[in-house]
N, C-alpha and C positions, 0 to 999 in steps of 0.2 A: 509412527509421529516422528517427528523431526527434535533435536535437542538443539533448541535454536541458540543457545548461549554457546555451545561446542562449536556449531556451525558458524557464528559470529567469529568467535576465535580463530577458525582454521581458515575464514576469509580475509581477516587481517594479516596472518600468518604468511597466506598465499601470496599478499601483496608486499610483505616484507615492511610493514608497518609496526613500529613499536607503540604500545601505547603506555600513557601514565596512569600512575595507581589510581587516582580519583574515579577515571572513566571504567577502567577495569572493575572497581569497586562499584560504580553506580549497576554497570549493565549486569555484573555476577548477582546482586542484590535483586534487580527486576526481571530477570529473565530465568525464572526459577520452574519447580512445580507447579506453580497457580498460574502460570501464564496461560491467558485464554486461548491463544490460537495455537498451541502446541498438545490440547488435551484433545484426548479420543473424540468429544463432542464437536469440536469443530471440523474436523475430516467427516464424522459422521453426516452432519449438516452439509458439508460440501458435494461429498460422494451422493446425497440424497436428489440434491438439486440437479447434479449434472448427469441425472438418467432420465431429466425431463428436458425437452426441447423448449419447452416455453419458460421453464423457470431459467436454463442457461440464457436464453434471450432476455429475460427480464435482469437477470445478473448483470450481463454484457452492457447493457443500455446505463445500470446504476455507476457501474466502473468506468465508461466513457463520460459521463457527467461529473464523476468525483475527479478524474484525472482532468479535466479541461479547468474545473474550481482550483485546484492543486495549482495549475498551471498560473493562473491569474494572480492567485497570492502571492507565488514565489516571485513573481514580474513585479508586483508591487513592491515589496520588501528588498528586492535587488536594487532597484532603480530610487529606492529612498534612502538605504544604510549601507549596503554592502562595498567593501573597498574593491578597485578594480580586479584582482586576483580572485576574491569569491563572487565577484558579480558575474565574472565569465562563466564560470561553474553552474552559477545559478541560471543563467540565461540558456546554458545548453540544456538544464534541466527543465526550463519552462519549454523547450522547443522539443524534447523528448516525451514531455505528459502529453502536449498535444498531439503529439505522434501516436501515442498510446490511446488517447481518447478516439482518434480515427478507428484506428485498428479495432478497438472494442466494438464500436458502433459498426464498422464495417463487416465483423464476424457475425452481427444478428442475424443476416439473410442465408449464412450456413444452416440455422437451425429451422428455415421456414416460415420464419416471421419476418417481419420489416418495422422499418425506425426510421427516423428521419435524422437528418444531421443535427448534432447540438454544437454551438460555439459559443463557449463563454469567454472566448479570449478577448473581444472589443466589447465597446459599447458602454454606457454609463450605467443603465439598467443591468446588465450582466457583471459589472463590477461592484455594483451594490449588492449583489447576491453573495458577492465571497469576502466579505469585510469583517466577518465574526472570526477574528483569529489575532493572537498577542501581536501588537504593532512594535515591535523592539526584536533587531535581529537575531540577537542570541538565544532568547526565548523560542522565536519562531523555529529557528534551526534545529533546536532541541525537540521539538513537537514534531517537524518534518522528520528527523531522525528515527524517532520512535514509530512513526508511521511507515517509513520506508522499511524498517525491518519486519515489521507487521505485513505488509505488502510482499516483500520477498518471500517470506513464510508462505502466505495464502496463494500465491501463483503456484508454489509447488505442489500444495495442495490441488490445486486445479489439475495440473498436468499428471497426478496420480489418478484424479477422479476420470479424467479424460480416458487415458489408457484401460480404464477397467469399466467406461460405459457400455452399453448394449449398441448404441449408436455409433458403431466405429467409422461408419462414411462422414460423420459429422467431427468426430476427433482427430481422425488423419490430418483434416485440414485446419484445424485449431491449434494443434499442438505445436507446431513451426512458429506461429504468431506468437503464442505463449511465450515459448521460450526467448523469442527475439526481444518482447517485454521485459522479460526477466533480468535479461542482461543487462539492460539499461537501469533497472530497479537496483542491481547489485552495487553498480558504480554509484547510485544516488545513496546509499547508505554507506559507501565507504567515504564519500567526499564530506557528507556533513557528519560523520563520526570523527574524519581528522580533523575537521574545523572546531568540533565542540572540545575533543582532546587537548587543542591547542590552548584554548580559551581557559578550560580548566587549571592548566598549567599556570596561567596566569591569575586568574580569578577563581580558588577553590569555592566561593560560593556559589558559583553557577552550578555546582552539585544538587543543591536543593532544588532548582527549577528544572534539570536533566530528570532527577528522581520524580520529581511531580509528572512530567509529560509521560514517561513510561507508564507511570500509575494510571494516566488519564487515559491512554491507549489501551491498557491492559483493562479496565473497568469498561470502556467504551465497546469493546470487543465482547467482553462478557454480556452486556445488554444486547450486543446486536445477534449471539448465538439464541438468548432468550427472547427476542422479538421474532427471528425466522423461525423459531422452533414455534411459537405462537400463530404466525401466521401460516403455517402449515397444519396445525390442528384446526385452523379455523375452515381451512381452503384445501386441504389436502385432494379431494376428489377433482377440484378443477385445478391445482398446480401439479399436480404429479400425472396429469393424464398424458400418456405418451402423444397423444395427436394432438 
């Protein structure tokens, strides 16, 4: 298992980023032993799913959709609220999320299953599907930050599970792609964290929002673990069929 708090501190240290007291306090409180995506159950579910090509394919499709939705959300907020410097970083983030969406969907064929391309970046109908988020820059970036930390951690679980799965013919092709995606996700963690740290120095009241976002992502992930376990309980004979 990973120590997410220690890993995040080391990440900032490697980038020579000095953090303020409030941000450190918030992440220290949130990323504790109750963190849903660093408990053994999280890796256990991931490892179970990643020994079934059918469930890998399902997981890849979900990731592809989520990345595209995330890109649409970031694009909307960047255009409405971000200053030029932050907007530049956010627009780069958009491009990388759309790239990740394509990469996840393209990997589905490696499992022996097929899918169709999902594009949520354009069109009124697609934008309407992604409007369920805080329409305020700082709250939005706090939410994105908490999700990106989770994504970075989950991608490491993916890599560990792939290295242990029985179908190494699939794993060997997927691992370099996941590693490429993870490099971008780490950069997303860092730039959103730096922005939040700067805002906290100016407005300490933002800490309540950040704490709430960390708690929401933690709770949401516990629910995801429970939901996946229930799905497997109801469908294990189908979901875990190696064929």
